[in-house]
Phi, psi and omega in degrees: 000131176274190181310314177235126181260110181279352181258043179297157185301328183251133180301140178087000180249147171236156177240124185247137181280136178217188179215143178292132185268359196271166186283078184214140182294343187283330179036075189283147170277129186251151168239117184254118179270128185238133175229125179053041177079004182241133176287126182247347181200140172238122183229162175282147180281116181291341181275345179278117189303324182284319180285317177053034175079007186244135173240156174288167182297333182289305187285335176295344176258025187295330177294326177299322179288316183297317183262018180301139175296349179273356182303140172278125187234004174210153176298146182225145178242137183294138175236346178256192174287157177299132181097342180285334180076028179257126186222163170237147179288140175225169178280161175300319181298315178302310184296309185291323177299315182291317179298313180298319180296316181292317179294321179296318180297317178294317182298326178295326178281309182190101185298340179293349177280358174258135182229122167280146176225113183206158171211241194247034172302327162226140182266010187286152176291333184267304184275352175277261185252014181297279184286328180300310180296322178301315182295313183289330172297316180296324177296329192084022181296163173306141177277136178265124174278102187273085191239007195288350182240292199247357193297323178298316180293318180295318178298318178298319177296322180299319180286337186257309183252350178100354180167183178280076183235159179180188184284164178285122183302330182292343182272355175300336184298337181256006177289153178254344173219127179234118173267116178262097195253113179065036184216146176233073190296340174302328177266318195252352182198073190294333182283323172298319181298323177297321178293319179295321177296319178294321176300320178297318178297333178272004175110002181287151173262130179251128179235124177263131177243108192194138176298339185243141176278083185289176175303322177294312182300325179299332185260000177273165179288334181211147175232127177248111188261078179280162176287148177303138176085011181245013184299322179297322178298319179295316180297319179292323175297321175298316179302317179305313182290318179303318180289315182299322183266006178055048180255037183257170170249090185301324181294315179296317180300315183293319187271332193231015179225165177232130169091025183298316184301318179294320179295321179297322177295320177295314181295331180299335179282348188250074175296157176305326180295316180294314180300317181297319181296319180292318185280343183075032178232183182271154175300324180297325179293318178298310183294316181296321178297315180296318180296318176300315184295324181279339188251337183255120182218159359292141181252134183229146179241124171256102182267151175223178195278345181303320185288349179258010180263048177221171183308313182265028186299321179295315177299323180297314179295320177303314182298313181294322182291343176284334189300313184301324180290329180298323183255007180069026182297333181294345179296337188255141176300330182258022176233160179124220186208148172223116165250306178216141176250022186304321183272011172278359178247134183283074181287158181226075187298330182296320179276344182278300186261353168057062175298342178294346179284347180299127181302136179088352177075192187296334181287351182230053180292139175294168177295161179246130176244126180282129183295335177296330184260029184299327179299308179295322182298317182287338183262333191220005181297147179228113001291157184293153171285122181257339180215140175228134177245115184257128174213149180057030179198165182218071189301333178297337178259323192260340184278149181285166177055058192295338176299318178290323179297316179298314179300318181296313181287347178279349181302124178290338180269008177261120177274120188236128175242132178236124175260117191209161173265336182221161181275083180287176174302319180296318179301328180299338182261006185278155168275324172228138172242125182250130186283126182257152175287159171264178183299333181284352190245000182217168178269144174198167174227138187232128160267175183229167173246013181235353175207188191252031182248155168240134190235147174261145172239113178264140178296130181266330182224164175287151177304138178283144178054230179255017182300143177229154177287157176305315183297320178296318181297314182290325175299316182294319178296319180301317179296315181293333179274002174084017180273128187247004181299135180303329180298335181270359174242009183298146177285167178301317179294324177295320177299316180297319179295327181287342189280343187212152173278093186288346177263005179296143179304330179298330184275336181085176183291143175050046189299311183296317182294319179295319178297316180298326183279308186266351175100339182196155173226155180252137174289137190265066176276156170299157180303317178242086192296339183240027179298329178238047182070230180072025177291148181280037173272167176303326181273346187078006183239166170289122188260093172299318179252120187257114176297324180296319176294319180299317181296330181271008176085014180255163178299122181285349179249150175291146178211168174279124175247112186295154175304141175300319180261089182200163177296331179291312186270330185213078183302324182294316178296320181293333176289324179283321182232087191276357185249134174273137179245136170238155187224069178292160181292138174297153187299328185260003177242167172222102192053234179262359178288146177079356181297329182269005174281116191305315185293325181284320178294327178296327178292322180282334176071293182200163176301135181238148175233110180273135184218140182290146179306324181293336176268330183285317187302308181294346179263002180067032183255126177250158179303130180092352179292151166282136180230159174248124177255127189208160166207196184291340182277331183167194182206161174212160181256152180202170173264130182285133171242103184275117188201146176278006173289332170273128182287156178304138179089356182231133172247148184243114179252107185289134182242175007226096187293147168293128181305319186288351179264005181232157178299132181089348176056037175220144172246193188299337181288359169294337183251344180284158185246172183265005179299150186254164182283170182295329174215152180085355175055035184269177182280158179241053182304325186262012174251075194207122178256143182217172165238155180232134179220157177298146177110147181286156177295134178267092181227149173285162175288161183302315183302330182293345179272349184279172175082000000 
């Protein structure tokens, strides 16, 4: 099938190749069926090996999202107070002329007072950070540190393996032991879960390592319910046993690793008893996990990002990433580890996002503002942020410490532009809201962080109403602001070509053309890419001991770094707020995306807080009660689900609801904080202590905070 298949089964229909744009490792290849200019069905491509014709429940309803009566279809200008969500329709010329004039005036005084705020509302090279980053670089705007999801883990991989590299997800099917560590793939990676199930049918043992007995953990052979933030302790305890029981691969260690002796000394301090005490599990679980890992092969680890959203998240990923090299798991195509495969694609960021466009060059870099700290940045940055342009994100729902985020976006002297498909909580605080296209209406190209493919997305239908793509909006703004650089007028295909080295041997011959025609191409890595070392580290080896960390004054070895909010680090705080809260994505949502899709929200019903009976009983909380979850930062309301699936001492608040769609107008980020991780400057969403009591959260609605 080419880009458009005119021989569709039903007369009058065409099938257009696309790609899922959302923040998910599976990055599915789509087939969009169109009749009379209207998309009538979105399905998975059965010919794409990773997608295999299957979509998650969310994306299979993509037409419902695209044709939703809630879609924003014309530019809007605020007429009410910030947060009220009252707007009037204006023309594109009116909106863009005014936006360009205001941004230009600020840029003449100090362009660093302008801040872009974006993340992974779309993961595409074109509609993601292609033209947007070029424009804000040319302005000289503040640089956004885009760290809200994966940066601690990616940084840890860089210090250990040399980059976001790992095994081929398709080879998990032949693994004999799979550790599903900090991941609930039934919700977050359905195609990996299908591979894990097939591996199980072939005799593999599946072990889930997660504070919560998730849907995935329920279906695994074993579940190890450690406390949040203790993953490094468990990994070090495993190392202790592997060394003690001589379950290592000495040849692989000698030839392809750096720093084993130092790591062994560190692991010697982590007896199974000590690791068990820190993790809140049994010594037998620590020892049994290590023995399985050392004796059952090929052994593979599917790591995910939840476990790195704590103070010591980077160290935790470093510790886990050391394990495969200790036992020589990398020798096997079905052994090793996968957290992210982003660097398995030959990307070219310098030609893609064009940092060279920054006025004054590299010697005059603008300040950097971390997106995790957007609340503090909008309230206290010096010089102050005077304008923020939000695209591909919804910070009022997704950013931590939401009381501060609300206060920041409520500033009447803050000029705010939001490019959106729907009127989110963030859009309610905008001065202008510009209607964006959905994936079915624009061109894009996607790499993935969960497999080795690059995919094309062809527009299947014309943009609805007056919606425009991000790239078109930014091109138009650049022209109105008087920027004449050719990079700011590049076409979508030119941006896509700039994002990757399409002539790299990994891509194969005529890579761009093949992708455009068949919809996807696979990177041509060896089956076991690190069987003989060759890691993209300075040494070419797996670096247990990192010279780069040592030079920067950090511990060169992985270690357990306790949560900031824990009995270990802050006993007084833990006495006041004795429960740890984690907030994994609800099965029918993806971050804050899909929350406004009626059928999916109906499945979730309402915000839930799962709590163990041993924690619920002394608090007088019964199953189905309304509860208030709170700490010094804020509170939110939820329905209590009393269940032993949540381990004692941990409550699970499923996310990530739009605040304005729930009672009290607050979600779990009312209690999370802006503190950053040990490396990678990432968020610490799961390093958070709370108390839970009967009764709904007493909060005003969002509009009442404006003005």
